[in-house]
C-alpha positions in Angstrom: -13.6 3.7 -6.2 -11.2 0.7 -6.3 -9.5 0.9 -9.6 -7.8 -2.5 -10.1 -8.2 -6.0 -8.9 -5.2 -5.8 -6.5 -6.8 -2.8 -4.8 -10.1 -4.8 -4.5 -8.2 -7.8 -3.0 -6.5 -5.5 -0.5 -9.9 -4.0 0.4 -11.4 -7.4 1.0 -8.3 -8.6 2.9 -8.4 -5.6 5.2 -12.2 -5.8 5.8 -12.0 -9.5 6.5 -9.4 -8.6 9.1 -11.6 -6.0 10.8 -10.4 -2.8 9.1 -12.6 0.0 7.8 -11.2 1.2 4.4 -10.9 4.3 2.3 -9.6 4.4 -1.3 -7.5 6.7 -3.5 -6.8 9.2 -0.7 -5.1 12.2 -2.1 -2.0 13.8 -0.5 0.7 16.2 -1.4 3.5 18.2 0.3 2.4 21.3 2.2 2.7 24.5 0.2 4.6 26.0 3.2 7.2 23.3 3.2 10.6 24.9 2.4 11.3 22.4 -0.3 7.8 22.8 -2.0 8.2 23.5 -5.7 4.9 24.6 -7.2 5.4 23.0 -10.7 6.5 19.7 -9.2 4.4 19.4 -6.0 1.0 20.9 -6.9 -0.5 17.7 -8.3 -1.6 15.4 -5.6 -0.5 11.8 -5.4 -2.8 9.1 -3.8 -2.6 6.2 -1.5 -4.6 3.2 -2.9 -6.1 1.9 0.3 -6.1 3.0 3.9 -7.3 0.6 6.6 -8.3 1.6 10.1 -8.9 -1.0 12.8 -10.7 0.5 15.8 -9.6 -2.3 18.2 -5.9 -2.4 17.4 -3.3 -0.1 18.8 0.1 1.2 17.7 1.3 0.8 14.1 -1.1 -2.0 13.4 -4.2 0.2 13.9 -3.7 2.0 10.5 -2.4 0.4 7.3 -1.5 2.6 4.4 -1.3 0.4 1.3 0.3 1.2 -2.1 -0.6 -1.4 -4.7 1.8 -2.5 -7.3 0.0 -4.9 -9.6 2.8 -5.5 -12.0 2.4 -8.8 -13.6 6.2 -9.2 -14.0 6.5 -9.1 -10.2 8.1 -6.8 -7.7 11.9 -7.1 -7.1 12.8 -4.9 -4.1 16.5 -4.9 -4.9 15.9 -3.8 -8.5 13.4 -1.1 -7.6 15.8 0.4 -5.0 18.6 0.3 -7.6 16.3 2.1 -10.1 15.4 4.8 -7.5 19.0 5.3 -6.3 20.3 5.2 -9.9 17.8 7.9 -11.0 16.5 5.6 -13.7 13.6 6.5 -15.9 10.9 3.7 -15.9 7.9 3.9 -18.2 8.6 7.5 -19.1 9.1 8.9 -15.6 11.7 8.9 -12.9 11.6 5.7 -10.9 11.3 7.5 -7.5 8.0 9.0 -8.5 6.2 5.7 -8.1 7.4 5.7 -4.5 7.5 9.4 -3.8 6.3 9.1 -0.2 9.1 6.7 0.6 11.8 8.7 -1.1 11.1 12.4 -0.6 10.7 13.8 2.9 8.2 16.5 1.8 5.9 13.9 0.2 6.3 11.6 3.3 5.4 14.5 5.5 2.3 15.2 3.3 1.3 11.6 3.6 1.7 11.4 7.4 -0.2 14.7 7.8 -3.1 13.3 5.7 -3.1 10.0 7.6 -3.2 11.8 10.9 -6.0 14.1 9.7 -8.1 11.1 8.6 -7.4 8.7 11.5 -6.0 10.7 14.4 -2.9 8.5 14.2 0.6 9.4 13.1 1.7 5.8 13.6 0.9 3.3 10.9 2.2 0.4 8.9 3.1 1.3 5.3 2.3 -1.7 3.1 3.5 -2.3 -0.5 1.0 -4.8 -1.9 2.4 -6.8 -4.8 1.2 -9.5 -7.2 4.4 -11.5 -7.0 7.5 -10.9 -4.9 10.9 -11.6 -6.5 13.6 -11.5 -3.9 13.9 -10.7 -0.2 11.2 -8.4 1.3 13.5 -7.3 4.1 15.6 -5.3 1.5 12.5 -3.1 1.0 11.1 -3.3 4.5 14.3 -2.2 6.2 15.6 0.2 3.6 16.9 3.2 5.7 15.8 6.0 3.4 12.3 4.7 3.4 12.2 4.2 7.2 13.6 7.7 7.7 11.1 9.2 5.4 8.2 7.6 7.2 9.5 8.7 10.6 10.3 5.1 11.6 6.9 3.7 10.9 7.2 0.0 9.8 7.1 -1.0 6.2 5.7 -4.3 5.0 5.4 -6.1 1.7 2.2 -8.0 1.3 1.8 -10.5 -1.5 -1.2 -11.6 -3.5 -0.6 -15.2 -2.3 -0.7 -14.1 1.3 -3.9 -12.2 0.8 -5.6 -15.0 -1.2 -4.5 -17.7 1.4 -5.9 -15.6 4.2 -9.2 -14.7 2.4 -9.7 -18.3 1.1 -9.4 -19.6 4.7 -12.0 -17.1 6.0 -14.6 -17.5 3.3 -17.9 -19.1 4.3 -21.3 -19.5 2.7 -22.6 -16.0 3.7 -22.8 -14.0 0.6 -19.6 -11.9 0.3 -20.0 -8.1 -0.1 -17.6 -7.8 -3.1 -17.1 -9.3 -6.5 -13.7 -10.6 -5.4 -15.1 -12.1 -2.3 -17.9 -13.7 -4.2 -15.5 -15.1 -6.8 -13.4 -16.7 -4.0 -16.6 -18.2 -2.5 -17.5 -19.8 -5.8 -13.9 -21.1 -6.2 -14.0 -22.5 -2.7 -17.5 -24.1 -3.3 -16.1 -25.8 -6.4 -13.7 -27.8 -4.2 -10.5 -26.3 -5.7 -7.7 -26.1 -3.2 -4.8 -23.6 -3.4 
């Protein structure tokens, strides 16, 4: 089940671009990982949306999307500073919101789950955000994240990018989702982004 509106938009965006999707896919470190700590690693995390495109190859075939629907926006430099500074945000350590990017054992658990589901260990890791505040390259090229994901590319995808793409692809055939239907009604009204 798609839990929030950003996840629903990501789902529509991926489907309109030819991807099959899965939601809230659980993953965790392997119990045999030498760094596995039962009290810290026994509760699974999840990836919000996974997209699989049967006609694409390489890292574009599978998209692994983590949605950050923070209304205040997403500032890559500030988030990295919180992670590196071991800050506590909303009652938990900042890195926990990005565990698969920061901790090798969690990244390995994610990669293992993606490979099990799709047959692919290559993918694009996407951080979907409501609003970007700053340079996306700071996030996309952060060495710790790239190392954790075994060199798989990282991309920031904004709400504006998704809405622009979806708006342009909407037609009069009844959309299969509430979000898609809403965009059709907005487009039919004559409103332009």
